[in-house]
TORDRENMAR-671985 format. One line per field, with one value per residue (C-alpha): x, z, y; chain; residue number from 1. Coordinates in Angstrom, 3 decimals. Example, Ala and Ser with C-alpha at 12.3 -4.5 7.8 and 13.67 -1.06 7.14 Angstrom:
REM TORDRENMAR-671985
c1: (12.300; 13.670)
c3: (7.800; 7.140)
c2: (-4.500; -1.060)
ch: (A; A)
i: (1; 2)
END
This chain:
REM TORDRENMAR-671985
c1: (-20.591; -22.674; -23.656; -27.573; -28.555; -31.729; -33.910; -35.237; -38.182; -37.584; -38.733; -36.603; -33.657; -33.915; -34.114; -31.016; -28.919; -30.235; -29.008; -25.580; -25.471; -26.071; -23.558; -26.042; -24.738; -21.442; -22.874; -25.995; -25.144; -24.775; -28.036; -29.950; -28.258; -29.416; -32.836; -33.204; -31.512; -34.294; -36.922; -35.452; -35.448; -39.043; -40.033; -38.375; -39.985; -43.325; -42.760; -41.668; -44.837; -47.095; -44.995; -45.906; -49.547; -49.881; -48.113; -50.437; -53.249; -52.202; -51.763; -55.161; -56.404; -54.646; -55.617; -59.232; -59.721; -61.612; -64.664; -67.314; -68.999; -68.987; -67.091; -70.534; -70.916; -67.388; -68.330; -71.412; -69.691; -66.819; -69.518; -71.541; -68.476; -67.932; -71.335; -71.124)
c3: (9.798; 7.785; 4.186; 3.457; -0.221; -0.500; -3.441; -3.103; -5.096; -7.511; -5.313; -2.292; -4.493; -5.689; -2.184; -1.032; -4.135; -3.500; 0.312; -0.914; -3.810; -1.262; 1.229; 3.920; 3.842; 2.531; 0.704; 0.106; 2.761; 5.339; 4.510; 4.601; 8.146; 9.157; 8.190; 9.919; 13.163; 12.994; 12.668; 15.367; 17.887; 16.790; 17.544; 21.076; 21.656; 20.841; 23.001; 26.054; 25.690; 25.554; 28.623; 30.381; 29.536; 30.837; 33.981; 34.278; 33.868; 36.499; 38.767; 38.378; 38.884; 41.951; 43.249; 42.467; 39.775; 37.318; 35.181; 35.040; 31.599; 28.450; 25.313; 24.246; 27.880; 27.269; 23.859; 25.023; 27.839; 25.382; 22.932; 25.704; 27.158; 23.439; 23.398; 26.781)
c2: (3.675; 1.659; 2.822; 3.392; 4.067; 6.059; 7.468; 10.744; 12.024; 15.123; 17.610; 16.338; 15.808; 19.344; 20.698; 18.640; 19.918; 23.437; 23.072; 22.185; 24.750; 27.354; 26.223; 25.085; 21.742; 20.342; 17.356; 15.723; 12.990; 16.020; 17.583; 14.097; 13.637; 16.862; 16.699; 12.938; 14.619; 17.294; 14.463; 12.559; 15.619; 16.332; 12.845; 13.205; 16.484; 14.784; 11.947; 14.034; 15.884; 13.024; 11.507; 15.019; 15.071; 11.412; 12.421; 15.160; 13.071; 10.517; 13.124; 14.645; 11.022; 10.626; 13.995; 12.872; 15.361; 13.213; 13.895; 11.335; 11.891; 10.532; 11.584; 13.609; 14.986; 16.654; 17.741; 19.355; 21.140; 22.489; 23.760; 25.325; 27.177; 28.776; 29.788; 31.747)
ch: (A; A; A; A; A; A; A; A; A; A; A; A; A; A; A; A; A; A; A; A; A; A; A; A; A; A; A; A; A; A; A; A; A; A; A; A; A; A; A; A; A; A; A; A; A; A; A; A; A; A; A; A; A; A; A; A; A; A; A; A; A; A; A; A; A; A; A; A; A; A; A; A; A; A; A; A; A; A; A; A; A; A; A; A)
i: (1; 2; 3; 4; 5; 6; 7; 8; 9; 10; 11; 12; 13; 14; 15; 16; 17; 18; 19; 20; 21; 22; 23; 24; 25; 26; 27; 28; 29; 30; 31; 32; 33; 34; 35; 36; 37; 38; 39; 40; 41; 42; 43; 44; 45; 46; 47; 48; 49; 50; 51; 52; 53; 54; 55; 56; 57; 58; 59; 60; 61; 62; 63; 64; 65; 66; 67; 68; 69; 70; 71; 72; 73; 74; 75; 76; 77; 78; 79; 80; 81; 82; 83; 84)
END
């Protein structure tokens, strides 16, 4: 495993120290690694949601379900629906 040195702001350093002091993490390294794992998981969830939305859009296009209007048309449709 390679070592990486990081510098944290006072607020983040205090957060890491608090997690260790409260026993949520065994060490500062573990706390930071956990945070990075959570960040990676969140990015993966967002990427999967984006892929799903793209696939849904492609399926709609392939099924002929497309909207032939401008962004302004879409905005007006949405605003008109809210008023109804």
